[in-house]
N, C-alpha and C positions, 0 to 999 in steps of 0.2 A: 419502324424497327431498324436499328442500326446494323449495318453489315458486320458480322463477326470478324471478317478478315480485316476490315478497316480498324475496328476496335483493337484487335490483337496487334496490328502494326503500330498503332499509337502507343499501346501499353508497353510493348517490348522496346520500341525505339526510344521513348522517353526514359525508361528504366535503364537501358544500356548507356545512353548518353550521360545520364547523371552518374552512373557507376564509373564510367571512364573519367569523368571530371573529378572523381574522388569524393563524391557525396556519400555520407554514411548510408548504409543499406536501408535503415528504417525510413529515412527521408526519401530515398529512391522509390521505395514501395508506395508510400503515401502520396507523393507528388505524381507519380505515373498513374496511380489509381484515380486520383482526382482529375487528371487530364482526360482519362478514359470515360469517367462518369459524366463529364461535361458534354460528351457526344450525345448523351441520351436525356440529360436533365438540365434545366436552367441553373445558373450559377448558385443562387441562394438555396434552392432545394438540394442541389448536389452537395454543397458544403454542409448543410444541416444533416442530411442523410448519412454522409460519410462520418461526421463526428458522432452521430448517434450510434452507428454500427461499431465504431471503435470503442466507445465506452461500454456498450452493452456486451461486447465480447469478453470484457474483463469481469462481468458480473456472474461469476461461476464459483461455486463453493469448492469444486474440485481443484481449482487453481491454487488453493492454500498449500497443496502438497509441494508445489514448485519451490517457494522460498525456503521451506523447511529442509527439503533434500539438498538445496544449494548450501544452506547453512551447515548441515552435517558434513558435506563435502569440504567446505572451507575449513572447518574445524580439523578434519582429518589431514588436509593438506598442510596445515600449520602445526600438526601435532607429532611430527617425527615418526610417522607410521611407515614411511617408505623403506627405511633401513631394516626394520623388523620383517617386512614382507620379502625383501630381497634375501635376507638370511634364511627365511623359511623356504623360499623357492630353491635355494642352493641344495636343500636336503634331497630334492627330487631330480635336480639337473646336474649336480656336481660331478658325477662320474661318467658323463657322456662327452665325447669329443665335441668341442665347441661349446662347452658348458656355460661360459659367460654369456653367450648369445641366448641360450635357452633360459638362463636365469632372467635376462632382460625381458624376454617374452612373457614368462610366467609372472614376473614382477608387475609388468604392465597390466596383465589380466586381473591380478589380485588388487592392485592399487587403483586401477581404473574402475573396478567394481565398487570398492568402498568409498572412493572419492566422487564417482559419477562423472569424471572429466577426463577426456583423452589428452588434453593439453597438460593437465596436472600430472597425469601418469608419465607422459613423455618427458616432462621437465624433471620430475622427482626421481623416477627410476633411471631414465637416460642420463641424468646428471651424475648419478653414481656409477652406472655400468659402462658408459662409453669410455671415460678416461681409464677405467680399470682394464677394459678390453684392449685399448690401444697400447697400454703399458705391457700387456702380455703378448703383444705381437699380432693382434687382430688388425686387419685393415680398418682404418677409422671410418672410411666411407661405408663399408659393409656394416660395421657396428652401428652407425647412425641409421642405416637403412632398416636394420632389425628393429631398432627402437621406434622408428617412424611407422613401419608396417604394422606393428603389434599394438601401438597405442590406442587405436580406435575400438579395440575389443571392449573397453570400459563403457562405450556408448551402447553396447548390446547386453553385457552382463549386468543384471540388476543389482541395486536400484538405479534407474536412469530416468531423467526427466523427458527424454525423447519419446518414450512409450506413453508417458502421461499426456504429452501434447497430442500424440496420435489418438489416444483414447478420447480426448476432448473433441478433436477435429472430426473423428469418425462417428461421433454421436453415441459414445458409450461402450466401445469395445472393452472387454474384460482386461483390466490392468494386470491381474494375477496371471491370466493366460499369456499375455504379452511378455511379462517378466520371465515366466517359465520357458517359453519358446526362445526368448532372447538369450537366456543362459546357454541353451544348446547352440544357437547360432554363433554367439561370441566364442564359445569353446572351440567350435569347428574352425573359426577364423584363426584362433591361436594355434591349433594343431596344424593347419595349412602352413603357417609361418615357420613352425618347428620342422616340418618336412623339408622346406627349402633350406633352412639353416643346417640341417643334417647333411644334405648334399654338398653345400658350400664348405662346411667344416671338414668333411672327409676329403674333399678335393684340395683344400688348402692346408690340410694337416694341422688344424687348430687343436692344440693339446688339451687334455683334461687339466683343470686348474684347481678345483676344490677337492679337498679330502676332508671328510667329516670325522672328527675325533669322537671317541667314545664319551658318552655323557653329555655331549654338546647338543645332540639332536633334540632331546627332551626340553632343554632350556630354550632353544630357538623356537620350538613349537609352542611352548608355554608363553613366550613373549608375543608371538604372532596370533595365537588363537583368539584372544579377546577382540582383535581387529576383524578377523575373519568371521567372527560370530555376528557381526553387523548384517552380513548378507543373509545368514541363516535366520536371524530374528525378523528382519524386514520381510524377506520373501516368504519364509515359513509362516509368519504371522498372517500375511495377506492370503496365502493359499489355504491355510487352515481355517480362515474366517474369524480369527481371533480379533483382528482389527482391519479397518479399511485402509486404502492406500494413503488417505489423508492422515489418519491416525498413525499409520506406520512412519510417515515422514516426521511427525512430532516425536515418536519413539526413537527414531534415528538420531535426532538432535540431542535428546536426553542421554542416550547411550554413548554417543561420541564425546559429549561433554564430560561424562563420567570417566571415560577412558583417558582422555588427554589431561583433564584437570586433576583427577584424583588417583587413578591407577598408574598411568605412565608419568604424570606430573611434567609433561612436556610443554604445556601451555600455562602461562601465568595470568592471573586476573587482569593485569594491566593490558594484556593483549586483546581482551574481549572487545573493546570499542573498535579496534582495527578490523577484527574478524567480522563484526556486525556491519561495518562500512563496506567491506568487500562484498558481503552478502546483499546489502541494499543496492549496490551498483549493478551487480550481476542480475539480480531480480528485476531491477528497473529496465535493464536492456531487454530481457526476455519479455516482460510485460508490454513494453513499447512495440516490440516486434510482433507480439500477438495481436495488439490493437491494429497496427498497420496492415498486417496480413489479412485481418477481417475486412478492412477497407478494400484491399485488392480482390478478395473473394466477392465482395458486393459489386465492385466495378465489373467483374467478369460475368456475374450472374445476370445483371440488368442489360448487358450487351450481347448475351447469348453465346459467350465464348465456350463455356463448358460443354454445351450441347453440340456445338460445331466441332470441338476437339474430339468428343466422344464419337460422333458420326465419322470423323476422319479416321480415327484409330480402328473402329469396328469395320470401316469400309476397306481396310487393308486386307483383312482376312477374317474368316469365321472360325478359324482354328484357334482354340484357346492357347496352345503352346506358342503360336506366332504372336498373338496379342500380348502374352506375358513377356516375350522377348522384346517386342517393340517398347513396352512400358519400362522394362529394365534398362534398355539403352537410353530412353528418355530421362529416367531418374539419374543415371550415371552422368549424363550431360548437365542436368540441373545441379547435381551435387558438386560438380566441378566449378560452378559459378556462384552458388548460393549457400548460405549457412543452413545447417540442418533444421533449426527451429522454424524459421519462416517458410522453408520449403515444405515441411510437414503440414504446416497450417494452411498453406495456399493450395497445395496439390492434392491433399487427401480428399477434400470434398469433390474434386474433379475426377480423380482416377479411381476412387473406391467404387462408385457405381458401375464403372466399366468392368472392373474386376469381378464384381458380384454377378454381372451379366454372363461372364464366362465361367462362373462356378468357383471362384477363388474365395476362400474363407477370409473374413476381415482380419482375424488374428494372423493368418499366414501372410496376408498382404502387408500388415503393419510391420512384421519382422523383416520382410523383403524391403520395404520402403526405408526403414532405418538402416539396414545393411547397405543398401545402394548409396544412400546419402552419406553414410559414414565413410565409404570409399572416397567420396568427393573431398573429404577433409585432408586427404594425403595425396591428392592429385593436382597438378597445375590446371589453370593458372591462379586460382584463388585459395586453394587448400591451405588453411591456417596450420594444420598439423604438420604439413610438409615443411613450411618455413620455420616453424618453431623447433621442429626436430632437427633441422639442419643447423639452426642457431645453437641448440644444445650440444650438438656434436662438433661444433666449430668447423663445419665444412660448408662448401658452396652447394646451392641447390642443384646446379647442373652436374656436380660431381656425384651426387647421391642418387640421381635418377637411374643410372645404369645398374647399380646393385639392387635397386628397388624393383626392376622389371620382373625378375623371377617371383618376387613376393606378390606383385600385381597379378601375375598369371595364376598363382595359387589361390589368391583371394577371390578372383573372378570364377575360378573353378568351383570353389565352395559356394559362391553365390548361385551358380547354375545348378548345383546339386540341390540346394535347399529350395530353389525356385521350382524345379521339376519333380522333386520328391518331397512333397509337403510333410509327410510323416516323419521326416528327419527332425523337424523342429516342432511338429505338433504332437508327437507321441508323448512328450512329457506333460504338457497341459492336459491332454486327455487322460493320462495315467493318474494325474493329481486331481482330476475331476473338476477342473476350473473352466472347461469348455462345454 
């Protein structure tokens, strides 16, 4: 039997070395996994077993939902939806001090939900709101921080592929329950950002900018309502049992195509090949990461790493609250270095059994896991959302960190609330009868 400490050392050291050398993360995962497997198996058997695990991990009917949701998101990204949602958000935020920042947060929540992408939300909504905010006298670093901090809400507010990946990795947790709980968690994240914005706006005397004219509200709502109905149709259809998550993903594609091609007429037929190519590339990346993550899971299982990690964590304390705090800190660190997809696929099989032992519901843990890892997308050193948001705002990363600190504090506070008060996020799945 291989010593788990030695196996862990090899796995981490090879992975980190390759990452530092600039190797794509998928290759980092598969090469470090292969090196670890060689500690326990001969070369030919190790390579055959790894390849077999990688291919078998993709043999899942549930994975069909991933490319369909990606395609619907790409269609929405290219379909001029952002401006309509920004105008709709103004109806609710236009009369509050610091209204432009509130509009940015609400816009990210809405667009992130319909597109399923934090990066798309940050780029589309931030690209509109940050220049407008700077023009009206808002500090550009603060405006960029608002956009960065609120962009990940779309990773929690359904429909989102993160919860689908967790459902697969956890062995069949209800996607409907995850979607319902994620909606609450994402909304609380957005509210936390709004509270920080209110304090900063009052302190800096950011004025009210929007005034809604009579008759405009209905027109703006009418323009945005079809886009917002995507969330209602997908989530409502799954919760009510009208269709499965896989069928819902196909419905989402048909609906978004109808919106952009026929109703809004913002996409032309000649753009469809480019949209499909974007979808193929994004799907290929996710599927490759899924396959390589299964190889890493296999390497850890045959070397006894999960059992050793479980014993280590459970040996720290027998208090469930302490265990949850330890795992929360662990996931925050993981999220700062690893993309959310592979992190879910690798660590769910390891951490979920531990959480079950201390009485944590799989739905609750799924929400916590995605929330933790989503924070990692906006934190150094790897957080893609941080760098993209800084680029969109045309500011340096080091300049935006200081105004981001209050947002980090608010987001962590929300994380601790949903961690230690499970019913904050689980009341909706229970009320809808999907748990």
